[in-house]
N, C-alpha and C positions, 0 to 999 in steps of 0.2 A: 661624376664618376670618381671613385677613390683614386688617390695618388700613391705611388710606391717608388721608393729608391731601391735600386738593384745594384749590388756590388758583384762584379764578375772578376775572377782571378784567372789569368791566362799563364800557362807554363812558359810559352815563348812570347816574344814581343809581338804586339798586335799591329797589323798594318791593314788599313781599310781599303777595300777595292769596291768600285761602283757596282759591279755585278753582285757582290755579296750583300751590299746594302739594299739593293732592289729586292733580292730574294728574301731577306729578313723582313723587309717592309711588307711584302706579300703575306708571309707567314703570320706576322703580327695582325694584319687585317683579317685573316682567316679565323683567328681565335679571339678577335675583339680586343686587342691590346694596342694602345696608342703610345708610341715613343714621343717624348717631348724634348728632352735635352740630355746630353752626355758630357762627362768630363773624362779625359784620359790621363792617367797618372804619368808623371815625368819619365818613369822607366818603361812606359808602354806595356805594363803587365796587368793593370787593373783599369776597369771602367766603373764609373758611378753614373747611373742612368736614372732619369725621372720618367716614369710611365704613368699612364692612366690605364686602369684595368678593373674589371668587375671584382676580381679577387686574385690572391697570390697563385692559385692553381692555373689560371689563364696565363700568367707570366711563365710559370714552370713549363706549361705545355708548349708555349712559343719557343722557349729556350731549348727544350728537348727536340722539337722539330728542326730548329736552326742549328742544332749541335753546338750550342754555346753554353757556357756555365751561367748559372744564376745562383751564386753561392750564398748570398744574403739578400733577403727581401724584407723591407721594412715599410709598413704602411705609414704615411705621414698625413697629418691632419690638414695642413695647408702649405702652400708654397708662396713665398713672398718675393716681390721684385717686379719691376715694370715689365721685364721680358717674359715673365711667366704667362700673363694674360694673352700676350701676342702668340706665344707658343701654343697655348690651348686653342686659340682661334684658328691658327694654321692647321693644327691636327684635326680639328672639327671640319674645316673646309676640305682638307685632303680626303677625309673619310667620306664626305658627301659626294665628292667628284669621282671617287673610285667605286662607288656603289652602283 
Protein backbone atom coordinates (compact mmCIF):
# COMPACT_ATOMS: atom_id res chain seq x y z
CA UNK A 1 0.00 0.00 0.00
CA UNK A 2 1.36 3.51 -0.75
CA UNK A 3 3.00 5.53 2.02
CA UNK A 4 2.29 9.19 2.77
CA UNK A 5 3.77 11.83 5.06
CA UNK A 6 1.15 14.24 6.40
CA UNK A 7 1.99 17.62 7.92
CA UNK A 8 -0.66 18.98 10.24
CA UNK A 9 -0.60 22.55 11.57
CA UNK A 10 -2.52 23.26 14.77
CA UNK A 11 -3.39 26.80 15.90
CA UNK A 12 -3.17 25.82 19.57
CA UNK A 13 -0.78 23.43 21.25
CA UNK A 14 -1.79 19.84 20.71
CA UNK A 15 -2.43 17.54 23.67
CA UNK A 16 -3.22 13.86 23.05
CA UNK A 17 -6.06 12.21 24.96
CA UNK A 18 -6.73 8.48 24.78
CA UNK A 19 -10.42 8.94 23.84
CA UNK A 20 -9.44 11.11 20.87
CA UNK A 21 -6.83 8.62 19.71
CA UNK A 22 -9.37 5.77 19.85
CA UNK A 23 -11.91 7.80 17.85
CA UNK A 24 -9.35 8.72 15.18
CA UNK A 25 -8.18 5.11 14.94
CA UNK A 26 -11.77 4.02 14.26
CA UNK A 27 -12.25 6.70 11.60
CA UNK A 28 -8.98 5.69 9.93
CA UNK A 29 -10.10 2.07 9.82
CA UNK A 30 -13.47 3.04 8.36
CA UNK A 31 -11.79 4.76 5.38
CA UNK A 32 -8.89 2.33 4.97
CA UNK A 33 -6.09 4.51 6.35
CA UNK A 34 -3.36 3.02 8.56
CA UNK A 35 -1.34 5.29 10.85
CA UNK A 36 2.25 4.07 11.29
CA UNK A 37 4.26 6.74 13.10
CA UNK A 38 4.13 10.39 14.19
CA UNK A 39 6.48 13.14 15.30
CA UNK A 40 5.30 16.11 17.34
CA UNK A 41 7.17 19.40 16.88
CA UNK A 42 8.87 20.91 19.94
CA UNK A 43 6.28 23.71 20.12
CA UNK A 44 3.45 21.13 19.90
CA UNK A 45 1.84 22.94 16.96
CA UNK A 46 2.72 20.52 14.13
CA UNK A 47 2.72 16.81 13.60
CA UNK A 48 4.43 14.84 10.88
CA UNK A 49 2.77 11.47 10.41
CA UNK A 50 3.53 8.43 8.30
CA UNK A 51 0.44 6.66 6.95
CA UNK A 52 -0.48 3.86 4.60
CA UNK A 53 -3.46 4.67 2.39
CA UNK A 54 -4.75 3.84 -1.07
CA UNK A 55 -4.59 7.52 -2.07
CA UNK A 56 -4.44 11.08 -0.66
CA UNK A 57 -8.22 11.38 -0.84
CA UNK A 58 -8.63 8.65 1.79
CA UNK A 59 -6.33 10.64 4.10
CA UNK A 60 -8.28 13.84 3.44
CA UNK A 61 -11.57 12.03 4.18
CA UNK A 62 -10.22 10.64 7.47
CA UNK A 63 -8.94 14.10 8.45
CA UNK A 64 -12.28 15.70 7.59
CA UNK A 65 -14.21 13.15 9.66
CA UNK A 66 -11.81 13.54 12.60
CA UNK A 67 -11.88 17.33 12.29
CA UNK A 68 -8.08 17.58 12.12
CA UNK A 69 -6.00 19.33 9.48
CA UNK A 70 -4.09 17.55 6.73
CA UNK A 71 -2.24 20.58 5.41
CA UNK A 72 0.41 18.84 3.32
CA UNK A 73 0.22 15.27 1.99
CA UNK A 74 3.29 13.88 0.25
CA UNK A 75 3.51 10.38 -1.19
CA UNK A 76 6.84 8.77 -0.40
CA UNK A 77 8.34 5.89 -2.32
CA UNK A 78 9.89 4.07 0.63
CA UNK A 79 10.51 4.33 4.33
CA UNK A 80 13.87 3.24 5.70
CA UNK A 81 14.84 2.07 9.15
CA UNK A 82 14.47 -1.01 11.27
CA UNK A 83 11.41 0.34 13.06
CA UNK A 84 9.37 0.83 9.87
CA UNK A 85 9.02 -2.90 9.14
CA UNK A 86 7.79 -3.49 12.67
CA UNK A 87 5.32 -0.61 12.43
CA UNK A 88 3.88 -1.97 9.20
CA UNK A 89 3.53 -5.44 10.75
CA UNK A 90 1.77 -3.97 13.80
CA UNK A 91 -0.60 -1.95 11.60
CA UNK A 92 -1.42 -5.03 9.53
CA UNK A 93 -2.00 -7.14 12.64
CA UNK A 94 -4.22 -4.44 14.15
CA UNK A 95 -6.28 -4.19 10.99
CA UNK A 96 -6.70 -7.98 10.91
CA UNK A 97 -7.90 -8.19 14.52
CA UNK A 98 -10.34 -5.28 14.19
CA UNK A 99 -12.04 -6.74 11.09
